[in-house]
C-alpha positions in Angstrom: -123.5 235.8 -28.9 -119.7 235.7 -28.3 -117.6 235.3 -31.4 -114.1 235.0 -32.7 -113.4 238.4 -34.0 -110.4 240.7 -34.4 -109.6 242.9 -31.4 -110.4 246.1 -33.3 -113.9 245.1 -34.3 -115.5 243.8 -31.1 -117.9 246.7 -30.5 -121.4 246.3 -31.8 -122.0 250.0 -32.5 -125.8 249.6 -32.8 -126.3 248.0 -29.3 -123.2 249.4 -27.6 -121.8 246.0 -26.7 -118.3 244.5 -26.6 -118.4 240.9 -27.8 -116.3 238.7 -25.7 -114.0 235.8 -26.6 -115.8 232.6 -27.5 -113.3 230.4 -25.8 -113.2 232.1 -22.4 -114.9 230.2 -19.6 -117.0 233.0 -18.1 -120.7 233.8 -17.9 -121.0 236.9 -20.1 -121.4 237.1 -23.9 -120.8 240.8 -24.0 -119.9 243.9 -22.0 -122.0 247.0 -21.9 -120.2 249.9 -23.7 -123.0 252.4 -23.7 -121.2 254.6 -21.1 -117.9 254.4 -22.9 -118.4 256.1 -26.2 -114.6 256.6 -26.6 -114.2 252.8 -27.2 -116.7 252.7 -30.1 -115.1 256.0 -31.4 -111.7 254.3 -31.4 -113.0 251.3 -33.4 -114.6 253.6 -36.0 -111.4 255.6 -36.2 -109.3 252.5 -36.9 -111.7 250.8 -39.2 -109.1 248.3 -40.2 -107.1 250.9 -42.3 -103.6 250.1 -41.1 -101.6 250.5 -44.3 -98.0 249.4 -44.3 -97.7 246.3 -42.1 -101.3 245.1 -42.5 -104.0 245.7 -39.8 -103.4 242.5 -37.9 -99.6 243.0 -37.5 -99.7 246.6 -36.7 -102.6 246.2 -34.2 -100.9 243.2 -32.6 -97.8 245.2 -31.9 -99.7 248.1 -30.5 -101.8 245.8 -28.3 -98.6 244.2 -27.0 -97.2 247.6 -26.1 -100.3 248.8 -24.3 -101.0 245.5 -22.6 -97.5 245.6 -21.1 -98.3 249.0 -19.7 -101.7 247.8 -18.5 -100.0 245.2 -16.3 -97.7 247.9 -14.8 -100.4 250.6 -14.4 -102.1 249.0 -11.4 -99.4 250.5 -9.3 -99.5 254.0 -10.9 -101.2 256.5 -8.6 -101.8 258.9 -11.5 -103.4 256.5 -13.8 -107.1 257.2 -13.3 -108.6 256.7 -16.8 -108.3 252.9 -17.0 -109.7 252.3 -13.5 -112.7 254.5 -14.3 -113.4 252.7 -17.5 -113.0 249.3 -15.9 -115.6 250.2 -13.2 -117.9 251.4 -16.0 -117.5 248.1 -17.8 -118.3 246.3 -14.5 -121.6 248.2 -14.2 -120.3 251.0 -12.1 -118.1 249.3 -9.5 -115.9 246.2 -9.9 -115.9 245.8 -6.1 -114.3 242.7 -4.7 -114.2 241.1 -8.2 -111.7 243.8 -9.4 -109.1 241.3 -10.5 -111.6 239.2 -12.5 -112.9 242.4 -14.2 -109.3 243.4 -15.1 -109.0 240.2 -17.0 -112.4 240.3 -18.7 -112.4 244.0 -19.4 -108.8 244.6 -20.5 -109.2 244.6 -24.2 -112.3 246.8 -24.2 -110.8 249.3 -21.7 -107.5 249.8 -23.5 -108.8 249.9 -27.1 -108.6 253.7 -27.4 -105.0 253.7 -26.4 -104.2 250.7 -28.6 -105.6 252.6 -31.6 -103.7 255.7 -30.7 -100.4 253.7 -30.5 -101.1 251.9 -33.7 -101.8 255.1 -35.5 -98.5 256.5 -34.1 -96.5 253.5 -35.3 -97.8 254.1 -38.8 -97.1 257.9 -38.7 -93.9 258.8 -40.7 -93.4 261.9 -38.5 -93.2 259.6 -35.4 -90.7 257.3 -37.2 -88.7 260.5 -37.9 -88.6 261.2 -34.1 -87.2 257.7 -33.5 -84.5 258.4 -36.1 -83.6 261.8 -34.4 -83.5 260.1 -30.9 -81.0 257.5 -32.3 -78.6 260.3 -33.4 -79.8 260.6 -37.0 -76.9 258.8 -38.5 -74.5 259.3 -35.6 -75.5 256.3 -33.5 -76.1 256.7 -29.8 -78.2 255.0 -27.2 -81.9 256.0 -27.2 -82.3 258.6 -24.5 -84.7 257.9 -21.6 -86.6 261.1 -22.3 -86.6 260.9 -26.1 -88.7 263.0 -28.5 -90.6 259.9 -29.7 -91.8 258.7 -26.3 -92.7 262.2 -25.1 -94.8 262.7 -28.3 -96.4 259.3 -27.9 -97.4 260.2 -24.3 -99.1 263.3 -25.7 -101.0 261.3 -28.3 -102.4 258.9 -25.7 -103.0 261.6 -23.2 -100.8 260.0 -20.5 -97.5 260.4 -18.6 -96.2 257.3 -20.3 -92.9 258.4 -21.7 -90.9 257.2 -18.7 -92.2 253.6 -18.5 -92.1 253.3 -22.3 -88.5 254.5 -22.6 -87.3 252.4 -19.6 -88.8 249.2 -21.1 -85.6 248.2 -22.9 -86.7 244.6 -23.4 -90.2 245.4 -24.6 -92.0 245.4 -28.0 -91.9 249.1 -28.5 -88.1 249.3 -28.3 -87.9 246.4 -30.7 -90.0 248.3 -33.2 -87.8 251.4 -32.7 -84.8 249.3 -33.5 -86.4 248.1 -36.7 -87.1 251.7 -37.7 -83.5 252.7 -37.1 -82.1 249.7 -39.0 -84.2 250.5 -42.0 -83.0 254.1 -42.1 -79.3 253.1 -41.7 -79.6 250.6 -44.6 -81.6 252.9 -46.9 -80.5 252.6 -50.5 -78.8 249.3 -50.0 -80.1 246.1 -51.8 -82.2 244.0 -49.5 -80.6 241.0 -47.9 -81.9 237.8 -49.6 -84.4 236.0 -47.4 -84.6 238.9 -44.8 -88.1 240.1 -44.0 -89.1 243.4 -42.5 -89.3 242.6 -38.8 -90.6 245.9 -37.5 -94.1 244.4 -36.9 -93.0 241.1 -35.5 -94.1 240.5 -31.8 -92.0 238.0 -30.0 -93.8 235.3 -28.2 -92.8 236.6 -24.7 -94.2 240.0 -25.6 -97.6 238.6 -26.7 -100.4 239.4 -24.2 -101.9 236.4 -22.4 -105.4 235.6 -23.7 -108.4 236.2 -21.5 -109.0 232.4 -21.3 -105.4 231.9 -20.1 -105.6 234.6 -17.5 -108.9 233.3 -16.2 -107.4 229.8 -15.8 -104.5 231.3 -13.8 -106.8 233.5 -11.7 -109.0 230.5 -10.9 -105.9 228.6 -9.6 -104.6 231.5 -7.6 -108.0 232.2 -5.9 -108.0 228.7 -4.4 -105.0 229.7 -2.2 -105.8 231.3 1.2 -105.3 235.1 1.2 -105.0 235.3 -2.6 -108.3 237.0 -3.1 -107.3 240.2 -1.3 -106.3 243.0 -3.6 -102.7 244.3 -3.4 -103.6 248.0 -3.2 -106.3 247.4 -0.6 -104.0 245.3 1.6 -100.6 246.9 1.3 -100.2 250.5 2.6 -99.3 253.3 0.3 -96.1 253.9 2.2 -95.0 250.2 1.7 -95.9 250.3 -2.0 -93.9 253.5 -2.3 -90.8 251.9 -0.7 -91.0 248.9 -2.9 -91.4 251.1 -6.0 -88.5 253.3 -5.0 -86.1 250.4 -4.5 -87.0 249.0 -7.9 -86.7 252.4 -9.6 -83.3 253.0 -8.0 -82.0 249.6 -9.0 -83.2 250.2 -12.6 -81.5 253.6 -12.7 -78.3 252.1 -11.4 -78.4 249.3 -14.1 -79.1 251.9 -16.8 -76.0 253.9 -15.8 -73.9 250.8 -16.0 -74.5 250.6 -19.8 -72.2 253.5 -20.3 -69.2 252.5 -18.1 -67.7 249.8 -20.2 -64.7 251.8 -21.5 -61.3 252.3 -20.0 -58.7 250.0 -18.3 -59.9 246.5 -17.5 -59.5 246.9 -13.8 -61.4 250.2 -13.6 -64.3 249.0 -15.7 -64.5 245.7 -13.7 -64.4 247.7 -10.4 -67.2 250.1 -11.5 -69.4 247.3 -12.9 -69.1 245.1 -9.8 -69.7 248.0 -7.5 -72.7 249.1 -9.5 -74.1 245.6 -9.8 -73.6 245.0 -6.1 -75.5 248.2 -5.2 -78.3 247.3 -7.6 -78.5 243.8 -6.2 -78.8 245.3 -2.7 -81.7 247.5 -3.8 -83.5 244.6 -5.5 -83.0 242.4 -2.4 -84.6 245.2 -0.3 -87.5 245.3 -2.8 -88.2 241.6 -2.7 -88.0 241.4 1.1 -90.5 244.2 1.4 -92.7 242.5 -1.2 -92.5 239.2 0.8 -93.5 241.0 4.0 -96.5 242.6 2.2 -97.6 239.3 0.9 -97.4 237.6 4.3 -99.1 240.5 6.0 -101.8 240.3 3.2 -102.7 236.7 4.2 -100.5 234.7 1.8 -99.1 231.6 3.7 -95.5 231.9 4.5 -94.9 228.5 2.9 -96.3 229.8 -0.4 -94.1 232.9 -0.3 -91.0 230.7 0.5 -91.7 228.6 -2.6 -92.0 231.7 -4.8 -88.5 233.0 -3.6 -87.0 229.4 -3.6 -86.0 229.6 0.0 -86.5 227.4 3.1 -89.4 228.6 5.2 -87.3 228.9 8.4 -84.7 231.0 6.6 -87.3 233.3 5.1 -89.1 233.7 8.4 -85.9 234.8 10.1 -85.1 237.2 7.3 -88.6 238.8 7.3 -88.3 239.5 11.1 -85.6 242.0 10.3 -87.3 243.5 7.3 -89.9 246.3 7.1 -90.1 246.8 10.9 -91.4 243.3 11.7 -90.7 242.0 15.2 -90.6 238.5 16.5 -93.9 237.8 18.2 -92.4 234.5 19.4 
């Protein structure tokens, strides 16, 4: 039966089953893992032996890192491992219930990667790469293509360095900052009352539980058009244009981090010009996203509420976005 158990010990090795959360309102007690031996292998490899920060804290941080990537990966064309595992969990094909299976199967599907990340966070050689990326005593901004993220991508067998390095507000960067602070203060007496915060996962970084996601999914599916899948509804070209606009805005904002030196007028001019350009790219992205939502069957009134805009204003705006014409 379903139980309350740690994330890393949910597989019943004997029967090849993943035991589901006891508090989630869904019909299954377990998932069939017999066609996914890598999940059970990851559990055996971890076996609770986390060392330094304690198994719960280390694993919680790794799970937060990977769950954040899981939410982004739905739009990655090259990510094929997770979709294949998810379909296996669903009995071969998730079909029209894909979003529901993404919620129910997430923890089982990502377990191998969570274990790989947790092992990496405990590896002194990986911590040394963080220190080298930080300038090794000569402080500098962590590079977007640093040694640590590249090596972590190799350990999980993915092209993850880019998304990991660009996630400046995420749990992994917070852990890297803790590693760097420890190295810079090595040999100094500890600050009274200060605890090692490397393994602390902020509330906003903690993955939403299965029960919480199912409640949200149930509410969303009561809205017309909400049951249609993004990738099945929105063309690859449109998804690419949205992604390009977001990526370009992100790149512009990252470049602005290094322009805050010089005469006040010059710095202000460069910042305002860059921010204005980034705002334009983000505006293009949200307009295209709104067009895709409306074309996918989401009521215009609902989209207007999401963007906090009167329906009439949004309708006029969408007529000039993404090639839409007034059908009057």
